[in-house]
C-alpha positions as CSV (number, residue, x, y, z in Angstrom):
1,X,0.1,0.0,0.0
2,X,2.8,2.3,1.1
3,X,4.5,1.5,-2.4
4,X,1.4,2.1,-4.2
5,X,1.1,5.5,-2.4
6,X,4.6,6.4,-3.3
7,X,4.2,5.5,-6.9
8,X,0.9,7.3,-7.3
9,X,2.0,10.4,-5.4
10,X,5.4,10.6,-7.6
11,X,3.1,10.4,-11.0
12,X,1.0,13.1,-9.6
13,X,3.8,15.5,-9.1
14,X,5.2,14.5,-12.5
15,X,1.9,15.3,-14.1
16,X,1.5,18.5,-12.4
17,X,5.1,19.5,-13.4
18,X,3.8,19.2,-17.0
19,X,5.2,15.6,-17.8
20,X,3.4,13.0,-19.7
21,X,3.9,9.4,-21.1
22,X,4.3,9.7,-25.0
23,X,3.7,6.2,-26.5
24,X,5.1,7.0,-29.9
25,X,8.0,7.0,-29.1
26,X,7.9,5.5,-25.7
27,X,9.1,8.1,-23.2
28,X,8.3,10.8,-20.7
29,X,8.2,14.3,-22.1
30,X,7.0,17.6,-20.9
31,X,4.1,18.9,-22.8
32,X,3.4,22.3,-24.3
33,X,0.4,24.0,-25.9
34,X,-1.0,26.4,-28.6
35,X,-2.8,29.3,-27.9
36,X,-4.6,31.3,-30.7
37,X,-7.0,34.2,-31.2
38,X,-9.3,34.0,-34.2
39,X,-11.3,36.5,-35.8
40,X,-14.3,34.4,-35.4
41,X,-15.7,33.1,-32.2
42,X,-17.0,29.8,-33.7
43,X,-14.6,27.9,-35.6
44,X,-13.9,24.1,-36.1
45,X,-10.3,23.3,-34.9
46,X,-8.2,20.5,-36.1
47,X,-4.7,19.4,-35.3
48,X,-3.0,17.3,-38.1
49,X,-6.5,16.6,-39.6
50,X,-8.0,15.4,-36.6
51,X,-10.8,17.6,-35.2
52,X,-10.2,18.6,-31.5
53,X,-12.8,18.2,-28.9
54,X,-14.1,21.2,-27.0
55,X,-13.9,19.1,-23.6
56,X,-11.1,18.8,-21.2
57,X,-9.4,15.2,-21.0
58,X,-7.0,13.8,-18.4
59,X,-4.9,12.3,-21.1
60,X,-5.5,13.8,-24.2
61,X,-5.7,17.0,-26.1
62,X,-8.5,19.6,-25.4
63,X,-8.9,23.3,-26.1
64,X,-10.1,25.8,-23.6
65,X,-11.8,29.0,-24.3
66,X,-10.3,32.2,-22.7
67,X,-11.3,35.7,-23.0
68,X,-9.8,36.8,-26.2
69,X,-8.4,33.3,-27.3
70,X,-8.2,29.5,-27.2
71,X,-5.8,27.2,-25.5
72,X,-5.1,23.7,-26.9
73,X,-3.2,22.0,-24.2
74,X,-1.3,18.6,-23.4
75,X,0.5,18.6,-26.7
76,X,3.8,16.5,-26.9
77,X,6.8,18.6,-28.3
78,X,6.7,18.3,-32.3
79,X,5.2,20.1,-35.3
80,X,1.6,20.3,-35.8
81,X,-0.6,21.6,-38.6
82,X,-3.5,23.6,-37.1
83,X,-6.7,24.2,-39.1
84,X,-9.6,26.3,-38.7
85,X,-12.7,26.2,-40.6
86,X,-16.0,28.0,-40.8
87,X,-18.9,28.3,-43.1
88,X,-18.6,30.8,-45.6
89,X,-15.0,31.4,-44.9
90,X,-11.7,30.2,-46.6
91,X,-9.8,27.5,-44.7
92,X,-7.1,28.4,-42.5
93,X,-4.0,26.5,-41.7
94,X,-0.6,26.9,-40.3
95,X,2.3,24.8,-39.2
96,X,3.4,25.2,-35.7
97,X,6.2,23.8,-33.5
98,X,5.3,23.0,-29.8
99,X,8.1,23.0,-27.4
100,X,8.2,21.6,-23.9
101,X,7.0,23.8,-21.2
102,X,6.1,26.6,-23.7
103,X,3.0,27.9,-25.5
104,X,3.1,28.8,-29.1
105,X,0.9,31.6,-29.8
106,X,-1.0,32.7,-33.0
107,X,-1.8,36.4,-32.2
108,X,-4.6,36.8,-34.6
109,X,-6.0,34.2,-37.0
110,X,-7.9,36.1,-39.5
111,X,-10.4,33.8,-41.6
112,X,-11.0,35.4,-45.1
113,X,-14.7,35.7,-45.9
114,X,-15.7,33.9,-49.3
115,X,-19.0,36.3,-49.8
116,X,-18.6,39.2,-51.8
117,X,-21.2,42.1,-51.6
118,X,-22.5,44.4,-54.2
119,X,-21.8,48.0,-53.3
120,X,-22.9,49.6,-56.5
121,X,-23.8,48.2,-60.1
122,X,-23.2,51.6,-61.7
123,X,-20.7,52.0,-64.1
124,X,-17.3,52.4,-62.0
125,X,-14.0,53.3,-63.8
126,X,-12.3,54.2,-60.5
127,X,-12.6,54.6,-56.9
128,X,-10.9,55.6,-53.7
129,X,-12.1,55.4,-49.8
130,X,-11.6,58.1,-47.4
131,X,-12.8,57.2,-43.7
132,X,-16.3,55.5,-44.1
133,X,-16.9,57.4,-47.4
134,X,-16.4,55.9,-51.0
135,X,-15.6,58.1,-53.9
136,X,-16.5,56.7,-57.3
137,X,-15.5,57.8,-60.8
138,X,-18.0,57.3,-63.8
139,X,-17.4,56.7,-67.6
140,X,-17.6,60.4,-68.2
141,X,-14.7,61.1,-65.5
142,X,-17.2,62.7,-63.1
143,X,-16.7,62.1,-59.3
144,X,-19.6,61.1,-57.1
145,X,-20.0,60.4,-53.4
146,X,-22.9,59.7,-51.1
147,X,-24.9,60.2,-54.4
148,X,-23.5,63.7,-54.8
149,X,-21.5,65.1,-57.7
150,X,-18.2,66.5,-56.9
151,X,-15.9,68.8,-58.4
152,X,-12.8,67.4,-60.2
153,X,-11.8,64.2,-62.2
154,X,-9.0,62.9,-59.8
155,X,-8.3,62.4,-56.3
156,X,-4.8,63.9,-55.3
157,X,-4.8,63.2,-51.5
158,X,-7.5,62.0,-48.8
159,X,-7.7,61.5,-45.0
160,X,-9.2,59.2,-42.8
161,X,-11.7,61.9,-41.6
162,X,-13.4,62.1,-44.8
163,X,-11.7,64.8,-46.5
164,X,-10.2,64.7,-50.0
165,X,-8.5,66.9,-52.5
166,X,-9.7,66.9,-56.0
167,X,-8.3,68.5,-59.3
168,X,-10.2,69.1,-62.7
169,X,-9.4,69.4,-66.1
170,X,-8.3,72.8,-65.9
171,X,-6.0,72.0,-62.9
172,X,-8.4,73.7,-60.4
173,X,-7.8,72.1,-56.9
174,X,-10.8,71.5,-54.5
175,X,-10.6,70.3,-50.8
176,X,-13.9,68.3,-50.1
177,X,-15.4,67.3,-46.7
178,X,-17.2,64.2,-47.8
179,X,-19.1,64.0,-44.6
180,X,-20.5,67.6,-44.7
181,X,-20.6,67.8,-48.4
182,X,-18.7,71.3,-48.2
183,X,-16.2,72.1,-51.1
184,X,-13.8,74.8,-51.1
185,X,-12.0,76.1,-54.6
186,X,-8.4,76.0,-53.3
187,X,-7.0,77.4,-56.6
188,X,-9.2,80.7,-56.1
189,X,-7.6,81.0,-52.7
190,X,-4.3,80.7,-54.0
191,X,-4.9,83.4,-56.8
192,X,-6.4,85.7,-54.1
193,X,-3.2,85.4,-52.3
194,X,-0.9,86.2,-55.3
195,X,-0.2,82.6,-56.3
196,X,-1.3,81.6,-60.0
197,X,0.3,79.4,-62.4
198,X,2.8,77.9,-60.1
199,X,3.8,74.3,-60.6
200,X,3.7,72.1,-57.3
201,X,5.3,68.7,-57.2
202,X,3.3,67.7,-54.1
203,X,0.0,68.8,-52.6
204,X,-1.3,67.3,-49.2
205,X,-3.9,67.9,-46.7
206,X,-2.7,69.1,-43.5
207,X,-3.2,66.8,-40.9
208,X,-5.2,67.8,-37.8
209,X,-6.2,71.1,-39.1
210,X,-8.1,72.5,-42.0
211,X,-5.1,73.3,-44.3
212,X,-3.5,72.3,-47.6
213,X,0.3,72.1,-48.0
214,X,1.9,72.9,-51.3
215,X,5.5,71.8,-52.3
216,X,7.5,73.3,-54.9
217,X,11.2,73.1,-55.8
218,X,12.1,76.1,-53.4
219,X,9.4,76.8,-51.5
220,X,6.6,75.4,-49.1
221,X,3.0,77.1,-49.1
222,X,0.6,76.3,-46.0
223,X,-3.0,77.4,-47.0
224,X,-5.6,77.9,-44.0
225,X,-8.9,77.0,-45.4
226,X,-10.7,78.7,-42.8
227,X,-9.2,82.3,-42.9
228,X,-8.0,82.0,-46.7
229,X,-4.7,83.0,-45.5
230,X,-1.2,81.6,-47.2
231,X,1.8,81.4,-45.4
232,X,5.1,80.6,-46.9
233,X,7.0,78.4,-44.7
234,X,10.3,80.2,-45.4
235,X,12.1,78.2,-42.8
236,X,11.6,75.0,-45.0
237,X,13.1,76.9,-48.3
238,X,16.3,75.1,-49.4
239,X,19.7,76.8,-49.9
240,X,20.4,78.0,-53.5
241,X,22.2,74.7,-54.3
242,X,19.5,72.6,-53.1
243,X,16.0,71.9,-54.2
244,X,13.1,70.3,-52.5
245,X,12.7,66.6,-53.1
246,X,9.9,65.6,-50.4
247,X,7.9,66.4,-47.6
248,X,5.7,64.5,-45.1
249,X,3.5,65.9,-42.6
250,X,2.4,65.1,-39.0
251,X,0.0,67.0,-36.8
252,X,3.1,69.0,-35.1
253,X,5.7,68.9,-37.9
254,X,6.4,69.5,-41.5
255,X,9.6,67.2,-42.5
256,X,11.4,68.0,-45.5
257,X,14.2,66.4,-47.6
258,X,16.3,68.8,-49.5
259,X,18.6,67.5,-52.2
260,X,21.9,68.9,-53.4
261,X,22.8,67.5,-56.8
262,X,26.6,68.5,-56.7
263,X,27.1,66.5,-53.4
264,X,24.1,63.9,-54.6
265,X,22.9,63.9,-50.9
266,X,19.7,64.7,-49.1
267,X,19.3,66.6,-45.9
268,X,16.5,66.1,-43.5
269,X,14.9,69.2,-42.0
270,X,11.9,69.3,-39.6
271,X,9.7,72.2,-39.0
272,X,7.8,72.5,-35.7
273,X,4.5,74.1,-36.5
274,X,4.1,75.0,-32.8
275,X,7.2,76.7,-31.9
276,X,8.1,78.1,-35.6
277,X,11.6,76.6,-35.2
278,X,13.5,74.4,-38.0
279,X,16.3,72.1,-37.1
280,X,18.2,69.7,-39.2
281,X,19.4,65.9,-39.1
282,X,23.2,66.0,-38.6
283,X,24.3,63.5,-41.4
284,X,23.4,63.8,-45.1
285,X,21.6,60.9,-46.5
286,X,23.0,59.4,-49.9
287,X,20.9,59.9,-53.2
288,X,17.8,61.7,-53.6
289,X,14.7,60.9,-51.6
290,X,11.8,59.3,-53.8
291,X,9.3,58.6,-50.9
292,X,9.2,59.5,-47.1
293,X,6.6,59.4,-44.3
294,X,6.5,60.1,-40.6
295,X,4.5,58.1,-38.2
296,X,4.6,57.6,-34.5
297,X,8.0,59.5,-34.1
298,X,9.5,57.6,-36.8
299,X,10.7,58.7,-40.3
300,X,11.0,56.4,-43.1
301,X,13.0,57.2,-46.3
302,X,13.6,55.6,-49.5
303,X,16.5,56.8,-51.6
304,X,17.1,57.0,-55.4
305,X,19.4,54.0,-55.0
306,X,17.0,51.8,-53.2
307,X,18.4,52.7,-49.8
308,X,15.7,52.4,-47.1
309,X,16.5,54.6,-43.9
310,X,14.4,54.5,-40.7
311,X,14.5,56.2,-37.3
312,X,14.1,59.6,-35.4
313,X,15.8,62.5,-37.1
314,X,15.6,64.5,-34.0
315,X,18.1,62.4,-32.3
316,X,21.9,62.4,-33.5
317,X,22.5,59.5,-35.7
318,X,18.8,58.6,-35.4
319,X,18.6,57.4,-39.1
320,X,19.7,53.9,-39.9
321,X,20.1,52.3,-43.2
322,X,17.7,49.4,-42.9
323,X,17.3,48.0,-46.7
324,X,19.5,48.3,-50.0
325,X,16.6,47.7,-52.5
326,X,13.6,49.1,-51.5
327,X,10.7,50.4,-53.7
328,X,8.2,51.2,-51.1
329,X,7.2,51.0,-47.6
330,X,4.2,51.2,-45.3
331,X,4.0,51.9,-41.5
332,X,1.5,49.4,-39.5
333,X,0.4,52.0,-37.0
334,X,0.2,50.9,-33.5
335,X,1.8,47.4,-33.7
336,X,5.1,49.1,-34.4
337,X,6.1,47.7,-37.4
338,X,7.1,48.7,-41.1
339,X,6.8,46.7,-44.4
340,X,9.3,47.5,-47.0
341,X,8.6,46.5,-50.4
342,X,12.0,45.4,-52.5
343,X,13.0,44.1,-55.6
344,X,13.2,40.5,-54.5
345,X,11.4,40.3,-51.3
346,X,9.2,41.8,-48.6
347,X,10.6,42.8,-45.3
348,X,9.3,43.5,-41.9
349,X,11.1,45.6,-39.4
350,X,10.2,46.6,-35.9
351,X,10.3,50.4,-35.0
352,X,11.4,49.6,-31.6
353,X,12.8,46.5,-29.8
354,X,14.4,43.4,-31.1
355,X,15.3,42.6,-34.7
356,X,15.5,38.8,-33.9
357,X,11.9,38.8,-32.2
358,X,10.1,41.0,-34.8
359,X,11.9,40.7,-38.2
360,X,10.5,38.6,-41.1
361,X,11.2,38.3,-44.5
362,X,9.1,36.9,-47.4
363,X,10.3,35.7,-50.8
364,X,6.4,36.0,-52.5
365,X,5.4,34.8,-55.4
366,X,5.3,37.2,-58.3
367,X,7.1,39.7,-56.2
368,X,8.1,41.6,-59.3
369,X,4.4,42.5,-60.1
370,X,3.7,44.1,-56.4
371,X,2.8,47.7,-57.0
372,X,1.9,48.6,-53.4
373,X,1.0,47.2,-49.7
374,X,-1.1,48.5,-46.9
375,X,-1.6,46.9,-43.6
376,X,-4.8,45.2,-42.1
377,X,-6.3,46.9,-39.0
378,X,-4.6,44.5,-36.8
379,X,-1.2,45.2,-37.7
380,X,-0.2,41.7,-38.2
381,X,-1.5,41.1,-42.0
382,X,-0.8,42.8,-45.0
383,X,-2.7,43.4,-48.4
384,X,-0.4,42.8,-51.4
385,X,-1.5,44.7,-54.3
386,X,-0.4,43.0,-57.4
387,X,-1.0,44.6,-61.0
388,X,-4.0,42.5,-61.4
389,X,-5.1,41.1,-58.0
390,X,-4.7,41.5,-54.3
391,X,-3.2,38.7,-52.0
392,X,-3.5,38.5,-47.8
393,X,-0.5,37.8,-46.2
394,X,-0.2,36.9,-42.3
395,X,3.4,38.1,-41.5
396,X,3.6,35.1,-38.8
397,X,2.8,32.6,-41.7
398,X,6.7,31.9,-42.7
399,X,5.6,29.0,-45.0
400,X,2.8,31.1,-46.8
401,X,0.2,28.3,-45.9
402,X,-2.7,30.7,-45.9
403,X,-1.4,33.4,-48.4
404,X,-4.5,34.0,-50.1
405,X,-5.8,35.8,-53.1
406,X,-8.8,38.1,-51.9
407,X,-9.3,39.9,-55.1
408,X,-9.0,39.3,-58.8
409,X,-8.7,42.8,-59.5
410,X,-7.4,46.3,-58.3
411,X,-8.6,46.8,-54.9
412,X,-8.5,49.1,-52.0
413,X,-8.8,48.4,-48.1
414,X,-11.1,50.8,-45.9
415,X,-9.9,50.2,-42.3
416,X,-12.8,52.1,-40.6
417,X,-15.4,49.5,-42.0
418,X,-12.7,46.7,-42.7
419,X,-13.9,46.1,-46.0
420,X,-11.7,45.3,-49.0
421,X,-13.3,47.3,-52.1
422,X,-12.6,45.8,-55.7
423,X,-14.1,46.3,-59.0
424,X,-15.8,43.3,-61.1
425,X,-16.3,44.4,-64.5
426,X,-18.0,48.0,-64.0
427,X,-19.5,47.2,-60.7
428,X,-17.9,47.7,-57.3
429,X,-17.9,45.0,-54.6
430,X,-16.5,44.4,-51.2
431,X,-15.6,41.6,-48.9
432,X,-16.4,42.6,-45.2
433,X,-14.0,41.0,-42.8
434,X,-14.9,39.9,-39.4
435,X,-14.1,41.6,-36.1
């Protein structure tokens, strides 16, 4: 009896410490688990093709529901294929490695909806999303939103708050608030301020304020739409040997890149709109800036030689060369990542923290046909816009096991409504993602 008690007690201790008897091969091993969060509350879960029961077993696999996720426990260390299925959704699967005493985590398993919904059957030649609004262009080139005709034939810039900039055949520029329907002739305000016929290489809506920013080769102008006043941001104007190659905006800053052709170098300057001060980054950047964006205290730059620089130019040596053959990039927002589109690959870099934990590299099929990328709202997935279709990439899916085509046409993602809009012939359709 004492021996039986000792054996039973020892077995209970081993069990409590996470040891289990594995019959294939015959040995005692520490178990692990898989924890995942799904975009759907009801999914069928399978491991290696066998459905996992929703009840707890003493010696067997089970899964338990927790707030925000699901735990599959009592797994022996090895690789498993986790599959999630649901009606009207594309199947999801991924190979995961379970290690002793550890739980392998899937941060967010997004199942792609199969169902498409018709947004409009009118003849659509082009479209843009701006917040919860859609701007449509018909065969005659006219723009329409919320069943109202808009001035212009093309959208130059847009904001998530529903403001857009449009231009017409005569190069007149209009600022339109799609929510209120208000339209302002920006070109008329420029003429009233003595600016007419000026060629601007970039025109942007000012963030957080009711203004428009214009960039020429030598000057930056800020037009206040409420007062109609025009300010020449003279502190942004480059030296006589340089030209303005790019600007990007934030609620507090106008960040500019000045290019000196004789030195084949770019110089980064930050204009603080609150204080009116301008300060420059200490180191020149080789080449000419072809793309730049500021988000959450970080600046991204693509140079003419393909170099991608990332960091905070407010700090000494704050910009670091991160990639060598970049074509474009996209910040994720709150998840603190940046995706860099390159000639032969797609790379994911963290804005903060360790590269070893957050870095990822993908050599995608048809990478030469990628024209743009954008982030899904969770900051863990990307829409890959090819020349004739759109793919959906999970940045944790290193083997591309659920890398799916979500549109066979040019598309655009609306993060507010969580919809992917795309054309089918002359009609506009969308897929409504869950969550």
